[in-house]
SELUMNU-253108 format. One line per field, with one value per residue (C-alpha): residue in one letter; x, y, z negated; residue number from 0. Coordinates in nm, 4 decimals. Last residue first. Layout:
aa: A, ...
px: X, ...
py: Y, ...
pz: Z, ...
i: NUM, ...
! end
This chain:
aa: X, X, X, X, X, X, X, X, X, X, X, X, X, X, X, X, X, X, X, X, X, X, X, X, X, X, X, X, X, X, X, X, X, X, X, X, X, X, X, X, X, X, X, X, X, X, X, X, X, X, X, X, X, X, X, X, X, X, X, X, X, X, X, X, X, X, X, X, X, X, X, X, X, X, X, X, X, X, X, X, X, X, X, X, X, X
px: 1.2437, 1.2534, 0.9197, 0.9653, 0.7593, 0.5322, 0.6697, 0.4627, 0.2961, -0.0046, -0.0982, -0.0908, -0.3930, -0.3527, -0.5948, -0.6436, -0.7304, -0.8006, -0.6822, -0.7050, -1.0281, -1.0706, -1.4188, -1.3260, -1.1099, -1.4254, -1.3676, -0.9892, -0.7220, -0.3929, -0.0419, 0.1467, 0.3469, 0.4980, 0.6093, 0.8427, 1.1457, 1.1721, 1.1394, 1.0118, 1.0056, 0.6433, 0.4071, 0.1940, -0.1384, -0.3375, -0.7233, -0.9980, -1.3069, -1.1779, -1.1213, -0.9540, -0.7117, -0.5961, -0.5811, -0.3721, -0.1434, -0.0844, -0.0253, 0.2072, 0.4125, 0.5202, 0.3306, 0.6561, 0.8048, 0.5358, 0.2985, 0.3008, 0.2410, 0.0643, 0.0813, -0.1684, -0.1150, -0.4324, -0.5678, -0.9285, -1.1930, -1.5321, -1.7818, -1.9070, -2.2409, -2.3093, -2.2543, -2.4526, -2.3663, -2.6132
py: 1.4004, 1.0478, 0.8818, 0.5407, 0.2596, 0.1033, -0.2229, -0.5236, -0.7476, -0.5376, -0.4683, -0.8492, -0.8727, -1.0976, -1.3826, -1.5906, -1.9425, -2.0286, -2.3469, -2.4223, -2.2336, -1.8557, -1.8513, -2.0448, -1.7444, -1.5162, -1.1383, -1.1819, -0.9492, -1.0222, -1.1375, -1.2450, -1.5274, -1.5547, -1.8982, -2.0482, -1.8259, -1.9299, -1.8050, -1.4707, -1.1766, -1.1227, -0.8899, -0.6868, -0.6223, -0.6898, -0.6477, -0.9083, -0.9199, -1.1904, -0.9664, -0.7193, -0.9968, -1.0188, -0.6502, -0.6007, -0.8566, -0.6915, -0.3562, -0.4772, -0.6431, -0.9991, -1.0168, -0.9715, -1.2819, -1.5039, -1.6265, -2.0146, -2.0345, -1.7746, -1.8278, -1.6768, -1.5949, -1.4846, -1.2034, -1.2487, -0.9842, -0.9394, -0.6923, -0.9526, -0.9533, -0.6663, -0.6901, -0.6422, -0.7432, -0.7524
pz: 2.7764, 2.6917, 2.6024, 2.4350, 2.5421, 2.2534, 2.1290, 2.1967, 1.9415, 1.8458, 2.2135, 2.2725, 2.0277, 1.7194, 1.7172, 1.3938, 1.3404, 0.9575, 0.8081, 0.4246, 0.3622, 0.3874, 0.2659, -0.0679, -0.1647, -0.1747, -0.1956, -0.1538, -0.2670, -0.1039, -0.1643, 0.1441, 0.2769, 0.6284, 0.7271, 0.9904, 0.9410, 0.5653, 0.2132, 0.3639, 0.1211, 0.0117, 0.2213, -0.0190, -0.1593, 0.1745, 0.1636, 0.2559, 0.4553, 0.6848, 0.9772, 0.7386, 0.6585, 1.0061, 1.0594, 0.7424, 0.8663, 1.2009, 1.0534, 0.7852, 1.0584, 1.0912, 1.4284, 1.6431, 1.4688, 1.6413, 1.3964, 1.3559, 0.9872, 0.7743, 0.3925, 0.1456, -0.2345, -0.4058, -0.6127, -0.6347, -0.6006, -0.7687, -0.6041, -0.3479, -0.4996, -0.7363, -1.1039, -1.4136, -1.7585, -2.0393
i: 85, 84, 83, 82, 81, 80, 79, 78, 77, 76, 75, 74, 73, 72, 71, 70, 69, 68, 67, 66, 65, 64, 63, 62, 61, 60, 59, 58, 57, 56, 55, 54, 53, 52, 51, 50, 49, 48, 47, 46, 45, 44, 43, 42, 41, 40, 39, 38, 37, 36, 35, 34, 33, 32, 31, 30, 29, 28, 27, 26, 25, 24, 23, 22, 21, 20, 19, 18, 17, 16, 15, 14, 13, 12, 11, 10, 9, 8, 7, 6, 5, 4, 3, 2, 1, 0
! end
């Protein structure tokens, strides 16, 4: 007999993000988006174009993500922190 817990299985999946500003193409931003979905980043793939960011991620339930998901990235994640000189 095999026993498992709900949500314990994960699926390795390739996801594409379109329409993200270039400043959002950071590991921290992508991890935040995937965390909101309950998923985990494996790697950011080299971009094939400047219009789409592709990543490999572990998904708990690929059907939950769907074809289109609206995500919000806080502005603080998009701006550079000021440098302190002194």
